[in-house]
N, C-alpha and C positions, 0 to 999 in steps of 0.2 A: 287667484289669478287677477290679471290687470287688464285694463282696456283703455282705448281712446274714447272719450265720451262722445255721445251723439245726441243731438236734439231731434229725435225722430230720425229723419234721413237728411238733416240740414247740413249744408256745407257752404263755404264762402264762394262767391262767383264774380267774375267779370267776363270780358270777351277778348278774343284774339282774332284778328283778321290779317291775312297776308300769307306770304310764302314761308317756307321753312318746315313746319311740322304738319304733315298730313294733307296739304292742299296747295292750291295755286290761285292767283288773282284772276286767271283767265277761265272764268266759269260760264257755262251756257246761260243765257238770259232767261230761258224758259223754265229753269228749275226753281226750287223754293228757297234758294240761298239768300236772296235779299230780304225776304220776310223773316228768315231765321236769324240773320244778322241783326235786324231791327229788334226782334224780340229779345235776343241775348243782351243787347245794349240797354234796353229799357228795364230788363230784369235786374241787371247789375245796379242801375241807378236806384231802383226801388228797394232792392233787397240787401245789397251788401252792407250798407251802414247799419242796418238793423241786426244782421247776423253778427257783426262785430260787437254790437251792444249786448246781444245774447251771450256771446262767448265771454265777455268781460264780467257780466252779471253772474254767469255760471261759476266762473273762477272765484269771484268774491264770496258767493254763498258757500262754496265748499271749503274755502280757506278760513272763514270766520264762523260759520254756523249761526250768524245773527238773523233775527227775525226780519229786520229791514232789508238785509241783503237777499234773503229768500223771496221776500215780497217783490224786490226789484227784478230778480231772476224770473219770477212768474209773470210779471208785467211785460218784460221784454219778450218772453216766449209767446205770450198771447198776441203781442203786436206782430211778431214774425208769422205766427200761424195765420193771423188774419190776412196778411198780405198774400201768403201762399195759397190760401183757400179761395182766392178771388175766382169766381166761376168764369167771368169774361176772359181773364188772362189764360185760364186753363183751356177754354174753348179755342182761343187763338193757337195755343200750343198744340192741341190735337190736330187742328187743320194743317199747321206747318209740318207736323210729324208725318202726315199722310202724303205730303208732297215728295217729289224726288229732289234730294239735295246732293249735288255732285261732289262737294268737298266732304270727305269722310270725317274730318275733324269737326266741322260745323254740325254734321249729322249726328256725330257722337254727343256733342254738347246738347243738342235738342233732345236726344233720348234720355240723357241724364236729368235734364230739367223736367221732362215729362214724368219721370219716376218721382222726382222731388215734389212736384205739384200734386201728383195723383194722391199721395198720402193725405193731403190736406183738404181734399174735396169732400169734406163732411161739414155738418152744421157747426158754425162758429161756437155756439153755446156748448156743444158736445166737446169740441176741442178744448175749450176753457176748462170744462169740468175734468177732462183727462189730465190737463196740465196741473190744475190745482190739486187733484188727488195724488198724482205722482210726486209733486213737490212736498206735500205733507208727509208722505211715506218716506221720501228720501231724507227729509229733515229728521224724522224719527230715527232713522238708521244712524245719521251723523252724530246725534246727541246721545244715542243709547250707550250705556255702559252696563256690563254684566255685574249685577249686585250679588256679592257673596259675603254674607255677614254684614259688617259695617264698611266693607270696601266696595268701591265702584271700579271695575276693571275695564281698561280700554281693550280694543281688539288685540293690540300688541301684547298686553299683559295676559290676556286669555291664552294666546299662543305660547307665551313663555311657560305657563303652567303645563299646558298640554305637551310641550317639548321636554320638560325637565322633571316633573313630579312623578314619583313612583307610588304615590298614595292613591289607590283606586277610589276611595271615598272623596278625596279632594278633587280628583280629575272629574268624577261624575258630577259633583256639585258645580264646578266651573263650567263644564260642557253644557249642563242643563241651564245654567244662568245665561250663557251666551245665546241660547235658543229662545229665550223669553221675548226677544224682539219680534219673533214670528207671531206669537200670540197677540202682541200689542198691535201689530199692523195688519193681521190677516183679514179682518172685516173690510178694511179699505182696499186691501189688495184684491179681494174677490170683486169688489165694486169696480176697481180699475180694469180688471180682466173683462168684465161685462161691458164696460164703456169701450174698451179697445175692440172687442168683438162687434159691438154695435157700429163703430166707425168702419170696420172692415166690411161688414155686411152691406153697408150703404155704398161701398165702392165695388160691389159685385164679387167679393171674395168669401169663401166659406167661413173663414175666421181670421183673426189677427195674425196667427202663426203663418198661415198661407200668404197673407199680404206681405208680412215682413220679409219672407224669403223672396217673393216676387220683386220687391223694391230693391233688393241687392242682387238681382239677376241670378237667382237660384230657384229651385222648387223642391217640394217635399219628397217627391219620388227620387229625384237626383241625389239628395242628401241621404235619404234612407238607404238607397242602394249602396252608397259608399260606406255608411255606418254599419250595414249588415256585413259587408266585406271586412270591415275593421273588427267587428265582433268576432267573426270566424278567425281572423288573423291573430287576434290578441288573447282569445279565451284561454287557451292552454298555457302559453308562456306567462300570462298574468296569474293564473292559478298557481303555477310553480313559484313565481316570485313572491306572491302573497303568502304562500305557505311558509317560506323562509322568513319573511317579515313577521308573521304571526308567531313563529317559533321563538324568535329573538325577543319580541315584545312580551310574550308570556313569561319568558325567563326573567326579563327585567322586573316584572310586577310580581313574580312568585305565584303565578296562577296557571291553570291549564289553558291550552289553546282554545278549547271549547267555551271558556268563560270570557273570552275577549268580547267587548262591546264597543260601540262607536267612540266612547270617551277614552278608550285606551290608545287611540291613534293620535298622531302628533299635529293634526290640524282639524278644525271643526267638521270638515266634510270628507276627509280622506281623499283629497284631490291632489295631494302633493307627496313627494317621496318622504319616507319616514327616517328618522334619525336612529337607525339600528345598526350602524356600521362601526367597525373597530376604531376608525379615526373619529376624532371630534371635529366634524366639519365646520363647526362654529368657532373652533379654537383660533384659527389664524386671523379672525376678524375682531377679536377682543380689543386690540389696540390699533386696528387698521382704520385709515381714513377712506371710507368707501367713496365719498364724493371725489377725493383726489385721484383714487385709482381709476374711476370712470373717466375723469377728465383726461388723464394720461393715456388711457387705452384708446379712446375715440380719436384723440389727437394723433396718436401713433399710426393709425390706419387711414389717416387723411380725411377724417370726418369730425373735426373739432366741435365741441359742444359748450365751450366756455360761456357764450352768451345765453344759452338755455339755462345753465345752472344759475347765472346771475338773476334771472327772472323767476326762478322756481321757489317753491315753498316745501322744504325737505324734511322738517322735523316735527314731532308731535306737539300739539297745543290744544287747549280746551276748545270745543266747538267745531274743530276742523274735521273734515272727513277722515276716517281712520284707514282709508284704502290708498290706492295709488293710481294715477292716471297721467297721461300726457295730452295736451291740447294745443292746437294751432289756432291762435286767437284771430288772426286777420288774413292768413294766407299771403302775408308779405314778410314772414320771418319771425313774428312774435310767437315763439313756441315756448311752452312752459311745462314743468313737471310738478305735480303734487305728490309728495311721499311722506313717510313717517319713519325715517331711517333709524334702525337700531344696529348694533355691531354684531350682525349674524350673517351667515351664508345666505339665508332667505332674502335679506335686504340687499346683499351684494347682487344676487341674481335679479331681484326686482328692479334695482336701479339700472343695471345693464339693459333690462327689458324696456323700461320706460324711455330710456335715452335712445334705444333702437327705434322706437316710435318717433322720437324727436328728429333723428337724422333722416327719416323717411317722411319728410314734410316740406313745407315751403322754404325751409333752410336750403334744401338741396334739389328740389324740383325746379328746373330752369324757369326763369321769369318769362321766357318766350311761350311757355305752355299757357293756354287760356285758363282763366280762373275757374271756369266751370270744370276743367279737367286738372286743375292744379291740386291734386290730392292723390292718395294711394289708389292703385288700380281697383282694389277691393279691400274690405275689412280683413279678409284672410291674408292678403299680401302684407299689410302693415303688421299684423300679428305674427306672421311668419318671420319677418325681418327682426322683430323684437325678440322672438324666441331663439333665433339663430345666434344672436349676440349674448343672450342670457346664459347659454350653456357653459361659458368659460369659468364661471364661479366655482366649478367643481374640478378644475384642473390645477394641480400643484405647479406644473411647469408654467402655466399662464400666470398664476398668482405670484410666483417668485420673479417672473419677468418684470412685474410692476412693484417689486419691493416688499411683498408680503412674506413674512417668515412662516414656513411650514415645517413642523418638527420632523415628520416622517413623510417625505415626498412620495415615496413608492406606495406606502399604505394609503395615503390621502388620495392619490390618483386612482388607485385600484378601487377604493370605496366610492370615489367620485364617479368613476365610469359605471360602477354598479348602480349608483343612485340615478345617473342619467337614464340608464336603461329602465330602471324601476319607474322613474318619473314618466317616461313615455307610456309605459303600460298602464300605470295608475291613472294618469290623466286621460288616456284614451277611454278607459272604462267610466270615469266620471263624466266625460262628455256624452257618453251613451245615456246616462241617467238624465242629464239636463235637457238634451234634445228631445228625448222621448217623453219626459215629464211635461215640458212646455207644450209639446204638440197635443198631448192629452188634456192639459190644463185649459187650453183655448178651445179644444173640441167640445169639452163638457165641464165647465167650471163648477157645476153643481154636484159632481161626483165626490166620492170619499177621497179627497186629495191626500190626506194623511196616510191612508192605506196604500194608495197608488205610489206615493213617494218611497215608502219603505219596501214595497214590492220590487220596484226598480233598483233600489239600492242593494237589496239582497241578490237580485239576479245578476247585475252587472258589476257590482263591487265586492260581492261575497262577504258582506257584513251582516252580522246578526242584529235584527231590530231589537230595541230595548223592550223587554217583556212588560206588558200592561201599559205601555205608553201610547197615548192618543193625543198628540199635540201637533200643531202646524209647523213642524220643523222645516218643511220646504220653504215656508215664508221667511225664514231667517237668512235666506240667500239674497243679498242685495241686488244681484244682477237681474233677477226676475222683474224688479221694478225699474232699475236705472238703465239696464241694457237688455231688454227683453229679446228673446229669440236670437241670441248672440253666441252662445257657447259653441255651436257647430263651427263658427268661424275660427275659434281657437284650435279646434281639431284640424280643420282644413289648413290652418296656418302652420300647424306642426308638420303636415305633409310638405307644405311649401318650404318651410325652414330646412327640413332634412334634405330635400331635393336641391335647394339653392346651395346649402353648405357643401353637399357632395360635389356639386359642380365646381365651387371655388377650390375645394381640396384637390380635386382631380386636375383642373386646368391651370390654377395658379401655383398651388403649393406642391404639386406633383406627388400628393399623398394618396396611397391606396386605402389607408385605414381612416376613412372619414370620421368615424365615431370618436377618434382621439386626436384629430387635427385641430390646431389652435392658430389664432392670428395674433402675432405680436410684432409691432413696429414694422408693418408691411403696408405702405400706402397703396399698393396695387389692389388691396381689398376695397378701399374706398373708391378707387378709380373704377373697378368692376361694378360696384353697387351703383355708382352714379350713371355709368354708361348703360348698364343692363336692366336696372330697376328704376331708379329715381327719375331718370331722364324722360321716362315714358308717361309719368303722371297717370292720368286715367284715360289716356288716348287709346290704349289697348284694354280689352277686357281681361279678367283675372287669368283665364286659361291661355289667352293670346300672350300675355306677359310671361306666364310660366314657360311657354314654348320659346319665347324670345330670349329669356334669361338662361334656360337650362337645356334647350333643345328637345324637350319632351313635354307633353301635357301633364297636368297634375296627376300623380299616381303614388301608390303606397310603397314602392320598392325601396326607396332610400330610407323611408321610415322603418320598414321591417328590418333593414340591415343594421339599424341602431341597436336593436336588442337581439340580434342573431347571436348564437353561441360563437365564441372565438374559434378561428380556424386552427386546426392542429397540424 
């Protein structure tokens, strides 16, 4: 999966004062608005240039993997952390936050700033130790290659083996090699978890997991309630879907279903749909120009991304991060994507996803929105938009509309629809593992984490743990380091994506079958997204935005409809 990188809870900021969005110049003199405006102005002067420096250093380190660039990234992050940890400024902010602020837009900025500063109110030396430890681990992930014999395999090459090989011995060897990064970084990861918990405890939170949810305006009980509902909703349909996947996989490898193990699946964590369909979903992309397709698609719906592609780094090279992300460097339109494109359906979907993040950024959030609020309403909102656009890589009608040849359109679309439904189910169960594992990881980092990991994998993903294996496989998941306590946002994003897509299908396309609705050369889609989502920036909270865009609070009904049996 892919993500917009975060530096803790760091965002770019400036101020906006005046009429237009959320307020008026005619404010009562007795409220806290003057102090709030002054603080926002001073915050921008202090912080914004350093945030841009951090963004650029982060980009450089991940595109080159060089020691000097990682050192510059760490230095910039320490500088920013030092500014945000200023106790005097945080004290001013708490006093302002306690006052009545008549203008809701200014009050919203103060609340967001409070959360941003709150995270950094820990000892500067502890912050530096956290940053240094995370950077060392992140670098280890970036430069790690799975060693198999005399070959060093990139993440993309590991995936190729897992997608294509029918040799169980080879698959197991490559899968286990890909997990060795976990053993390499586990001691420092445990140290990082303890450091994060120490920081959270100093801020009055039970642990880092609880803190991270609070900083994004969520809480554990809220997310757990939703995830328990999702567990009940997906348990039986997932079991049916996985039984069919397992049957097909076992036939491919010439083994019994009961002999399937984690290395028999087509990605290292069984978090993605499996290539077990009658169509070769990678076939249409062998000679396709994925970058060109993305450019034409986004332009056709009124959300051009030519400038983003020009700034981006899209293909594999030594030292570069093997993953994918989108970042907004300055909140003035400098938006970039890092990717490692290969001619596969996976990378078609990945590029649509990352460029979905790109269009939901300062490219399309109006300049009139204050910098403090010139970002997505919530992580789940930008993930939802990215996921909504990602879906089209599995539609033959969508592909042919953009010049991609599909040999058997009917079969491809049928398998693509099945894969989309499987993806929702598989990913839902994977998110259960990640959310519950991290909650337990930060509750008690000294427990048997290897056992905990496989207990959760067996319960929620129905996978058999490898017999006799006692290795820190959980530590091979980079998100635990680079995007901690984040995966629940992907799942909430899926709910948002399905709900937003269903609204577009119903209101713009007049389609009753949202699961199979596509957007091709329809600028109304871009107009809708700009008016109903992008225009709001962070002025509205995530649930307020969901109501504004779809007419309902976030709920699982549209999500459930995506994998409901077809109507007869």
